[in-house]
C-alpha positions as CSV (number, residue, x, y, z in Angstrom):
1,M,-0.1,0.0,0.0
2,Q,1.4,3.3,-1.1
3,D,1.7,6.1,1.6
4,F,-0.4,9.2,0.7
5,G,-0.5,10.3,4.3
6,N,1.6,13.4,3.5
7,Q,-0.9,14.6,0.9
8,L,-4.0,14.8,3.2
9,P,-5.3,17.7,5.5
10,K,-3.8,17.6,9.0
11,L,-5.5,15.7,11.7
12,Q,-6.9,17.9,14.6
13,A,-4.8,16.1,17.1
14,T,-1.4,16.2,18.7
15,G,1.7,14.0,17.8
16,I,4.1,13.5,20.6
17,L,7.5,12.1,20.2
18,L,8.6,10.3,23.4
19,A,12.4,11.1,23.7
20,G,13.1,10.7,27.3
21,G,14.3,7.2,27.6
22,K,17.9,6.3,29.1
23,S,18.9,4.3,26.0
24,S,20.7,2.2,28.5
25,R,20.9,-0.9,26.2
26,M,22.1,1.0,23.2
27,K,24.5,3.0,25.2
28,K,23.9,6.2,23.1
29,N,20.8,8.5,22.6
30,K,18.7,6.5,20.2
31,A,16.9,9.8,19.0
32,F,20.1,10.6,17.4
33,L,21.0,7.4,15.5
34,E,21.3,8.2,11.8
35,L,19.4,6.3,9.0
36,E,19.8,7.4,5.4
37,G,21.7,10.6,6.6
38,K,19.1,11.7,9.1
39,P,18.9,11.2,12.9
40,L,15.7,9.2,14.0
41,V,14.3,12.2,15.8
42,E,14.2,14.1,12.4
43,R,12.7,11.2,10.5
44,S,9.9,10.9,13.1
45,L,9.2,14.7,13.4
46,T,9.0,15.0,9.6
47,V,6.3,12.2,9.5
48,L,4.3,13.6,12.6
49,Q,4.4,17.2,11.2
50,T,2.7,16.0,8.0
51,V,-0.1,14.4,9.9
52,F,-0.9,16.5,13.0
53,T,-1.7,20.2,13.7
54,E,0.4,20.2,16.8
55,V,3.6,18.3,17.5
56,L,5.6,18.1,20.7
57,I,8.6,16.4,22.2
58,S,8.9,14.8,25.4
59,S,12.3,14.9,26.8
60,N,14.0,15.9,30.2
61,K,16.9,17.3,28.1
62,P,15.1,20.0,25.9
63,E,18.5,21.6,25.0
64,L,19.2,18.6,22.7
65,Y,16.0,19.4,20.6
66,A,16.1,23.1,20.5
67,G,17.3,23.2,17.0
68,Y,13.9,21.5,15.6
69,G,11.5,24.2,16.3
70,V,9.2,22.0,18.1
71,P,7.9,22.5,21.8
72,V,9.5,20.4,24.5
73,F,7.9,19.4,27.7
74,Q,9.5,17.6,30.6
75,D,8.6,15.1,33.3
76,E,7.6,16.7,36.6
77,I,8.7,13.7,38.4
78,L,11.7,11.7,37.1
79,E,12.3,7.9,37.0
80,R,8.7,7.2,36.2
81,G,9.3,6.1,32.7
82,P,6.9,6.5,29.7
83,L,3.8,6.6,31.7
84,E,4.9,9.9,33.1
85,G,5.6,11.1,29.6
86,L,1.9,10.1,28.5
87,Y,0.6,12.0,31.6
88,Q,2.5,15.1,30.9
89,G,1.8,14.9,27.3
90,L,-1.8,14.7,27.6
91,K,-1.7,17.6,29.9
92,S,0.5,19.8,27.5
93,A,-1.4,19.0,24.4
94,T,-4.0,21.5,23.1
95,N,-6.1,18.8,21.5
96,E,-8.0,16.1,23.1
97,W,-6.6,13.3,21.1
98,V,-2.8,12.5,21.2
99,F,-0.7,10.0,19.3
100,F,2.3,9.1,21.2
101,V,5.3,7.3,19.6
102,A,8.7,6.3,20.8
103,C,11.8,7.9,19.2
104,D,13.3,4.6,18.4
105,M,10.8,3.6,15.7
106,P,12.6,4.3,12.3
107,F,9.9,3.5,9.9
108,L,7.0,5.5,11.0
109,R,4.3,5.7,8.3
110,A,1.8,8.6,7.8
111,E,-0.8,6.5,6.4
112,M,-0.6,4.0,9.3
113,I,-1.0,6.8,11.8
114,R,-4.0,8.2,10.1
115,F,-5.7,4.8,9.8
116,L,-5.5,4.4,13.7
117,F,-7.1,7.6,14.0
118,T,-10.1,6.4,12.0
119,R,-10.7,3.9,15.0
120,I,-11.1,6.3,17.8
121,S,-14.9,6.6,17.9
122,K,-15.9,6.9,21.5
123,Y,-13.0,5.1,22.8
124,D,-10.4,6.4,25.2
125,A,-7.4,4.9,23.6
126,V,-6.6,3.2,20.2
127,V,-3.7,0.6,20.5
128,P,-2.3,-1.7,17.8
129,K,-2.3,-5.3,18.8
130,L,-0.3,-7.5,16.6
131,Q,0.8,-11.2,16.9
132,S,4.1,-9.7,18.4
133,G,2.1,-8.0,21.1
134,L,0.5,-4.7,22.1
135,H,2.2,-1.4,20.8
136,P,1.3,1.2,23.6
137,L,3.9,3.6,22.3
138,H,2.4,3.8,18.7
139,A,-1.0,4.6,19.9
140,Y,-3.6,7.2,20.5
141,Y,-4.8,8.3,24.1
142,H,-7.7,10.8,24.8
143,Q,-7.3,13.3,27.6
144,R,-10.0,11.4,29.3
145,C,-7.3,8.9,30.3
146,L,-5.7,11.5,32.6
147,P,-7.4,10.5,36.0
148,S,-6.7,6.9,35.3
149,I,-3.0,7.6,34.4
150,K,-2.7,9.8,37.5
151,K,-4.0,7.1,39.8
152,N,-1.6,4.6,38.6
153,L,1.4,7.0,39.0
154,E,0.5,7.7,42.5
155,A,0.3,4.0,43.0
156,D,3.7,3.5,41.4
157,R,2.1,1.2,38.8
158,L,4.2,2.3,36.1
159,K,3.5,-0.2,33.3
160,I,1.6,1.7,30.4
161,I,-1.2,-1.2,29.9
162,D,-1.8,-1.5,33.6
163,F,-4.3,1.6,33.3
164,Y,-6.2,0.2,30.3
165,S,-8.6,-1.8,32.5
166,S,-10.1,1.5,33.6
167,C,-10.5,3.0,30.2
168,A,-12.2,2.1,27.0
169,V,-9.5,0.7,24.8
170,R,-10.0,-0.1,21.2
171,Y,-7.5,-2.7,20.2
172,V,-6.7,-2.7,16.5
173,E,-6.0,-6.2,15.4
174,E,-3.4,-7.4,12.9
175,T,-6.2,-8.6,10.5
176,E,-7.4,-4.9,10.4
177,L,-4.1,-3.9,9.1
178,E,-3.6,-6.3,6.3
179,G,-3.6,-3.6,3.8
180,F,-0.3,-2.4,5.1
181,S,2.7,-4.2,3.8
182,D,5.4,-5.3,6.2
183,L,4.1,-4.5,9.4
184,S,7.1,-5.9,11.3
185,R,9.0,-3.1,9.7
186,V,6.4,-0.3,10.4
187,F,6.4,-1.4,14.1
188,C,9.9,-2.3,14.8
189,N,11.9,-0.4,17.5
190,V,15.5,-0.2,18.4
191,N,16.7,-1.3,21.6
192,T,20.3,-2.8,21.2
193,P,23.2,-2.4,19.0
194,D,22.3,-5.6,17.4
195,D,18.8,-4.3,16.6
196,W,20.4,-1.4,14.9
197,S,22.8,-3.4,12.9
198,A,19.8,-5.3,11.6
199,I,18.0,-2.3,10.6
200,L,21.1,-0.8,8.8
201,N,21.4,-4.3,6.9
202,Y,17.7,-4.5,6.2
């Protein structure tokens, strides 16, 4: 399926790039790994900016992203992982619906992101569910999720999917995505030097 996502009007929603991870297994900031001459952060921002009316970055080192002209917000409380990023992102966004994506996914597709948006309906979250598992960091969340996320943060329940039971979640099954080629590539992420080597040699 050809990607026409950059030829359509922008969605009235917010796209947030989560760039606050420690990259401990990679030993370097994954956001600045270069693929085809561009750092992953730049590749991802380019896609998000074609899709959304608002784009933000989540990072506790905003100085690293000052050159991209995109607002950066920080965690209020450190060491709470991506769930804190979701919480602060939903509070920072000017739109009710927010798409969150990790900075270590090299092959984002605008058309896939737009397709997931068509599934929001009356749900609180839209999350891809592939045979490989859930993808909570390539997913949409409504600001209605804020109370549930806050409750879990206060209880130190930091796994993202733990708050799903208190929200209306629309799981987008792999069978619904059959029109998209090479899903493993679209949803792949980089955690280790071996992962990165595999992508460079793909």
